[in-house]
C-alpha positions as CSV (number, residue, x, y, z in Angstrom):
1,M,-21.9,4.8,-22.9
2,D,-18.6,3.0,-22.9
3,L,-17.8,0.9,-19.9
4,G,-14.2,2.4,-19.7
5,I,-15.6,5.9,-19.3
6,I,-18.0,4.8,-16.6
7,I,-14.9,3.2,-14.7
8,Q,-13.0,6.4,-15.2
9,L,-15.8,8.6,-13.8
10,I,-16.3,6.4,-10.7
11,S,-12.6,6.1,-10.0
12,G,-12.3,9.8,-10.3
13,A,-15.0,10.4,-7.8
14,V,-13.3,8.0,-5.4
15,G,-9.8,9.6,-6.2
16,G,-11.3,13.0,-5.5
17,N,-12.8,12.0,-2.2
18,L,-9.6,10.3,-1.1
19,A,-7.6,13.4,-1.9
20,G,-10.1,15.5,-0.1
21,A,-9.7,13.2,2.9
22,A,-6.0,13.3,2.8
23,L,-5.6,17.0,2.1
24,K,-8.2,18.5,4.5
25,E,-7.2,22.1,3.6
26,N,-8.0,21.5,-0.1
27,S,-11.3,19.6,0.5
28,L,-14.4,20.9,-1.1
29,G,-16.8,18.8,0.8
30,T,-18.2,15.4,-0.3
31,L,-20.2,16.7,-3.2
32,G,-17.5,19.1,-4.4
33,N,-14.9,16.4,-4.0
34,S,-17.0,14.0,-6.0
35,L,-17.8,16.5,-8.8
36,A,-14.2,17.6,-9.2
37,G,-13.1,13.9,-9.1
38,V,-15.7,12.9,-11.8
39,L,-14.4,15.8,-14.1
40,G,-10.8,15.0,-13.4
41,G,-11.4,11.3,-13.8
42,G,-12.9,11.8,-17.3
43,I,-10.0,14.2,-18.3
44,G,-7.3,11.8,-16.8
45,G,-8.7,8.8,-18.6
46,T,-9.0,10.6,-21.9
47,V,-5.4,11.8,-21.7
48,L,-4.1,8.3,-21.0
49,A,-6.2,6.9,-23.8
50,A,-4.7,9.7,-26.1
51,L,-1.2,8.7,-25.1
52,G,-2.0,5.0,-25.9
53,I,-1.2,3.9,-22.4
54,G,-3.2,0.7,-21.1
55,G,-4.1,-1.1,-24.2
56,G,-7.0,-3.5,-24.3
57,G,-10.7,-3.0,-24.0
58,A,-12.7,-2.1,-21.0
59,T,-13.4,-5.7,-20.4
60,E,-9.7,-6.8,-20.3
61,I,-7.7,-6.4,-17.2
62,G,-5.3,-4.0,-18.7
63,G,-8.0,-1.6,-20.0
64,I,-9.7,-1.8,-16.6
65,L,-6.6,-1.0,-14.7
66,S,-5.8,1.8,-17.0
67,S,-9.2,3.3,-16.5
68,V,-9.0,3.0,-12.7
69,A,-5.6,4.6,-12.6
70,G,-6.3,7.4,-15.1
71,G,-9.6,8.1,-13.4
72,G,-8.3,8.0,-9.8
73,V,-5.1,10.0,-10.4
74,G,-7.0,12.6,-12.7
75,G,-9.7,13.1,-10.0
76,A,-7.2,13.6,-7.2
77,A,-5.1,15.9,-9.4
78,L,-8.0,18.1,-10.3
79,L,-9.3,18.3,-6.8
80,S,-5.8,19.4,-5.5
81,V,-5.6,22.1,-8.2
82,V,-9.1,23.5,-7.5
83,G,-8.4,23.3,-3.8
84,V,-5.2,25.2,-4.2
85,V,-6.9,27.9,-6.3
86,R,-9.7,28.2,-4.0
87,S,-7.3,28.7,-1.0
88,M,-5.4,31.4,-3.0
89,L,-8.5,33.2,-3.9
90,A,-9.7,33.2,-0.2
91,K,-6.5,34.8,0.9
92,A,-6.6,37.6,-1.7
């Protein structure tokens, strides 16, 4: 497994948990936040790589920062979307 992907997944889990802590109404609990974050981190990192943002390999600082940013933001974004959808479904 590529080091960049591992960094993205870990960053996604961290981003998901930080978003869950900041947005209590959208939190899915620690496990749910982590799972949504890991999935979002993988998606976010893949999207950034497809756009060509953050050149360099996983062992270069540019590649590492790109993986951390893509993973963390992707994880937080997906958790927020899932939390909002869950809240909307609970009201219906």
